[in-house]
C-alpha positions as CSV (number, residue, x, y, z in Angstrom):
1,M,117.5,112.3,83.2
2,T,113.5,112.1,83.3
3,R,112.0,111.6,86.5
4,T,109.5,108.6,86.5
5,V,106.1,110.2,88.5
6,T,103.8,107.6,89.9
7,T,100.2,107.9,90.7
8,R,99.4,107.6,94.2
9,R,96.7,105.5,95.2
10,L,94.6,105.1,98.1
11,T,92.9,102.0,99.9
12,G,90.8,101.7,103.1
13,L,89.3,98.9,104.9
14,K,87.1,98.5,107.4
15,P,88.1,95.8,109.7
16,T,84.8,94.5,110.7
17,G,83.9,90.9,110.3
18,E,86.0,88.1,108.4
19,P,88.2,88.8,105.5
20,H,86.2,86.8,102.8
21,L,87.0,85.9,99.0
22,G,85.5,89.0,97.6
23,I,87.4,91.3,99.5
24,L,90.4,89.3,98.2
25,L,90.0,89.3,94.6
26,G,88.2,92.9,94.5
27,A,90.4,94.8,96.9
28,I,93.5,93.1,98.4
29,Q,95.1,91.8,95.5
30,P,94.5,95.1,93.1
31,M,96.5,96.9,95.8
32,V,99.0,93.8,96.1
33,R,99.3,94.5,92.5
34,D,99.5,98.3,92.4
35,Q,101.9,98.4,95.1
36,Y,104.6,97.9,92.5
37,T,103.3,100.3,90.0
38,S,102.1,103.3,91.7
39,D,102.7,105.5,95.4
40,A,100.5,103.2,97.1
41,T,98.5,103.6,100.7
42,V,96.7,101.3,102.8
43,F,94.4,101.8,105.9
44,L,92.7,99.7,107.8
45,A,89.7,102.3,108.8
46,D,89.0,101.3,112.8
47,L,87.3,104.5,112.8
48,H,84.7,103.9,110.9
49,A,83.9,100.9,112.9
50,L,83.1,103.0,115.8
51,T,79.5,103.9,113.9
52,A,78.3,100.5,115.2
53,A,78.0,99.0,118.8
54,H,81.0,97.1,119.1
55,E,83.2,95.6,121.4
56,P,86.2,97.3,122.2
57,R,88.7,94.6,122.8
58,T,87.1,92.9,119.8
59,L,87.5,95.8,117.6
60,R,91.3,95.7,118.6
61,E,91.7,91.8,117.7
62,T,90.1,91.9,114.4
63,T,92.3,95.0,113.1
64,L,95.3,93.1,113.9
65,R,93.6,90.0,112.7
66,H,92.8,92.1,109.0
67,A,96.7,93.4,109.0
68,T,98.0,90.5,109.7
69,V,95.7,89.0,106.6
70,L,96.5,91.9,104.5
71,L,100.4,90.9,105.1
72,A,99.9,87.4,104.6
73,A,98.4,88.3,101.1
74,G,101.3,90.1,99.8
75,L,100.7,93.8,101.2
76,D,104.6,95.0,101.4
77,P,104.9,97.3,104.0
78,D,108.4,98.6,102.7
79,R,106.3,99.5,99.3
80,T,103.3,100.6,100.6
81,V,102.3,103.2,103.4
82,F,100.4,100.6,105.9
83,Y,98.6,101.8,109.0
84,V,95.4,102.1,110.9
85,Q,93.2,104.9,110.7
86,S,93.2,105.9,114.5
87,Q,96.8,106.0,114.7
88,V,97.4,108.9,112.4
89,P,95.2,111.8,114.1
90,D,95.2,113.8,110.9
91,H,92.2,111.9,109.8
92,A,90.2,113.1,112.4
93,E,91.1,116.8,112.2
94,L,91.0,116.9,108.6
95,H,87.4,115.8,109.1
96,F,86.6,118.3,111.6
97,L,87.8,120.8,108.9
98,L,85.9,119.7,106.3
99,E,82.4,119.4,108.5
100,R,82.7,123.1,109.4
101,T,84.0,124.5,105.9
102,A,82.9,122.6,102.5
103,A,80.4,120.2,103.6
104,R,78.1,121.6,105.5
105,G,74.9,119.6,105.8
106,R,76.8,116.3,104.9
107,A,76.1,113.6,107.0
108,A,79.7,112.8,109.3
109,Y,80.1,109.4,108.3
110,P,80.6,110.6,104.5
111,V,82.8,113.4,105.2
112,L,85.2,111.1,107.4
113,Q,85.7,109.1,104.1
114,A,86.4,112.0,101.9
115,S,88.8,113.2,104.8
116,D,90.2,109.7,104.6
117,I,90.8,110.2,100.7
118,L,91.7,114.1,100.4
119,L,94.3,113.4,103.3
120,H,97.1,111.8,101.3
121,D,96.6,113.8,98.0
122,T,95.1,110.9,96.5
123,A,94.9,110.9,92.9
124,E,93.1,107.5,92.1
125,V,91.0,105.2,94.5
126,P,90.1,101.5,93.2
127,V,86.4,100.6,94.2
128,G,83.7,98.4,93.5
129,A,81.3,99.6,91.0
130,D,78.7,100.4,94.1
131,Q,81.3,102.3,95.5
132,R,82.0,104.9,93.1
133,P,79.4,107.3,94.4
134,R,81.2,108.1,97.5
135,V,84.7,108.9,95.5
136,A,81.9,111.1,93.4
137,L,81.2,113.0,96.9
138,T,84.6,112.7,97.7
139,R,85.1,115.1,94.5
140,D,82.5,117.1,95.0
141,I,83.9,118.1,98.8
142,A,87.3,119.2,96.9
143,M,86.2,120.9,94.2
144,R,84.0,123.0,96.7
145,F,86.6,123.3,99.1
146,N,89.1,124.5,96.1
147,Q,86.7,126.9,95.0
148,R,86.2,128.6,98.1
149,Y,89.6,128.6,99.7
150,G,91.5,128.2,96.7
151,P,93.4,125.2,95.3
152,T,94.4,123.0,98.1
153,F,93.1,119.0,97.8
154,V,93.8,116.6,94.7
155,V,90.6,115.6,93.1
156,P,90.6,112.0,92.8
157,E,89.2,109.7,89.8
158,P,87.4,106.1,90.9
159,V,89.3,103.0,89.3
160,T,87.3,99.6,89.0
161,P,88.6,96.6,88.1
162,T,87.7,94.8,85.3
163,V,87.2,91.6,86.9
164,A,85.6,90.6,90.2
165,A,84.6,93.8,91.2
166,R,81.7,92.8,92.9
167,V,81.7,89.2,94.1
168,M,78.3,88.0,94.7
169,D,77.1,85.7,97.8
170,L,77.3,82.1,97.0
171,A,74.0,81.9,98.4
172,N,71.9,84.4,97.0
173,P,74.1,85.6,93.7
174,T,71.8,89.0,93.1
175,V,73.7,90.8,96.2
176,K,77.1,91.4,97.1
177,M,79.7,88.9,99.4
178,G,79.9,91.0,102.6
179,Q,81.6,90.7,105.7
180,T,78.9,91.0,108.0
181,T,75.8,91.0,105.8
182,S,76.6,87.3,104.2
183,S,75.1,84.1,105.6
184,A,77.5,81.5,106.7
185,S,77.3,79.6,103.6
186,G,77.1,82.9,101.1
187,A,81.0,84.0,101.7
188,I,84.3,82.1,101.9
189,G,86.3,83.1,104.7
190,L,90.4,83.6,103.5
191,L,90.9,81.4,106.4
192,D,88.3,78.6,106.2
193,P,89.5,75.3,106.2
194,P,89.9,73.4,102.8
195,A,87.2,71.0,103.3
196,L,84.6,74.2,104.4
197,V,85.6,75.8,101.0
198,T,85.1,72.9,99.2
199,R,81.6,72.3,100.5
200,K,80.7,76.1,100.1
201,L,81.7,76.0,96.4
202,S,80.0,72.7,95.9
203,R,76.6,74.2,97.0
204,A,76.9,77.6,95.1
205,V,73.9,78.6,94.2
206,T,73.1,78.6,90.5
207,E,70.9,78.2,87.4
208,T,69.0,75.2,86.7
209,D,69.5,74.7,83.0
210,G,73.2,73.2,83.0
211,I,74.2,76.0,80.4
212,I,77.3,77.5,81.1
213,A,77.5,81.4,79.8
214,Y,78.4,84.5,81.2
215,D,75.6,86.7,82.0
216,P,75.5,88.7,85.0
217,A,71.6,89.8,84.8
218,A,70.2,86.3,83.4
219,R,72.4,84.3,84.8
220,P,73.9,85.3,88.3
221,G,74.8,82.2,90.1
222,V,77.0,80.8,87.1
223,S,78.2,84.3,85.8
224,N,79.8,84.8,89.5
225,L,81.4,81.4,89.5
226,L,83.0,82.3,86.5
227,E,84.4,86.1,87.7
228,I,85.7,84.0,90.7
229,L,87.4,81.6,88.8
230,A,88.3,84.4,86.1
231,A,89.9,86.4,88.7
232,C,91.9,83.5,90.3
233,V,93.6,82.0,87.2
234,G,93.4,84.8,84.7
235,G,91.5,85.9,81.7
236,T,88.0,87.1,81.0
237,P,84.8,85.2,82.3
238,V,83.4,85.0,78.9
239,E,86.8,83.3,77.7
240,I,87.1,80.6,80.2
241,G,83.1,79.9,80.3
242,T,83.8,78.7,76.5
243,A,85.9,76.0,77.8
244,L,83.9,74.3,80.5
245,R,81.3,71.7,79.9
246,G,78.9,71.6,82.4
247,Y,78.2,72.6,86.0
248,G,80.4,70.3,87.7
249,D,83.2,70.8,85.5
250,L,82.7,74.8,86.6
251,R,82.4,73.9,90.1
252,R,85.6,71.3,90.1
253,A,87.9,74.3,88.5
254,T,86.4,76.9,91.0
255,T,87.1,75.1,93.6
256,E,90.6,74.1,92.8
257,A,91.5,77.7,91.9
258,V,90.4,79.0,95.1
259,L,91.9,76.6,97.1
260,G,94.9,77.2,95.3
261,L,94.9,80.9,95.8
262,L,94.0,80.8,99.7
263,G,96.4,78.1,100.9
264,P,99.7,79.8,100.9
265,L,97.9,82.7,102.4
266,R,96.5,80.8,104.9
267,A,100.1,79.6,105.7
268,R,101.9,82.9,105.8
269,F,98.9,84.3,108.2
270,E,99.8,81.4,110.5
271,T,103.4,82.1,110.7
272,L,102.5,86.0,111.1
273,A,99.9,85.5,113.9
274,R,102.6,83.6,115.9
275,D,104.6,87.5,116.2
276,P,101.8,89.6,116.5
277,G,104.6,92.3,118.0
278,Y,105.9,92.4,114.4
279,V,102.5,93.1,112.8
280,R,101.9,96.0,115.7
281,Q,105.7,97.0,114.4
282,V,105.1,97.3,111.1
283,L,101.9,99.3,111.4
284,A,103.6,101.8,114.0
285,E,106.2,102.4,111.2
286,G,103.5,103.0,108.8
287,A,101.6,105.7,110.6
288,E,104.6,107.3,111.7
289,R,105.5,107.4,107.3
290,A,102.0,108.5,106.9
291,R,101.7,111.4,109.8
292,S,105.0,112.7,107.9
293,R,102.6,112.9,104.9
294,T,99.5,114.2,106.3
295,A,100.4,116.8,108.3
296,E,101.2,118.9,105.5
297,T,98.0,118.6,104.0
298,V,96.3,119.5,107.2
299,F,98.7,122.4,107.2
300,R,97.5,123.4,104.0
301,A,93.8,123.0,104.6
302,K,94.4,124.8,107.9
303,R,96.0,127.6,106.0
304,A,93.6,127.9,103.3
305,I,90.8,128.6,105.5
306,G,92.2,131.0,107.5
307,V,93.1,129.7,111.2
308,L,96.7,129.7,112.4
309,A,98.5,126.8,111.4
């Protein structure tokens, strides 16, 4: 009998601000699809959120809210190892080991990101184009550690989505849509009411000549709407653009597609939000599953560098 080997993939999301459409299209939807074809791990990187000034109560509430959104979007805890970073102490321990060995002179924040990835023997890391340098740093740390102390870590590869890898701000389509950096009109929150979503898309910045053509460099506004539409309904931005006639047509089609995507998510979120105990239980069980895996990685790293393990 041939044994099927699945690729281990890992995605971490920092629980700050409000989850928006760019995260759904570029990160959450791919992770939901991946969970059926890969050995998937997803965690909420609350330790990374500590690098900025924050209110402790708000961080806890935001972390739980993000967890609820992910479950509402289709993340299946029976298929995906899903947990909160701070509930798996191996993240912090491996970070300390890497800081003291393979990464002298590196800033702490990037090394913690590297430890997050290496902790799970991750083969692939889905990232947007702007995040690829972070995976490159992780690869560098892993290879230097392996060279110095012997084979210890899997060296990961970055994987970038072909569509909506970098959804842009609706009000300023030359910059990425962000949880904390976009203006109120520039980002579509996943829990925004339909009327607000419609208003934001109706006011999205486009070019002024009425031409629909996919060219992110020369036509960032129109191209951004085409990317969003393609990610919602399937196909490519170029193909979809050929069937549209004018900006009004583009805005209407994009609005219908986004509302159709967000409606079921919002309804599921409202159901889950009424039972926070269930969400906490899912995270606790996910952390236990993660610890059963990550403890072996930390043991291997400690043995490799010579400390008693």
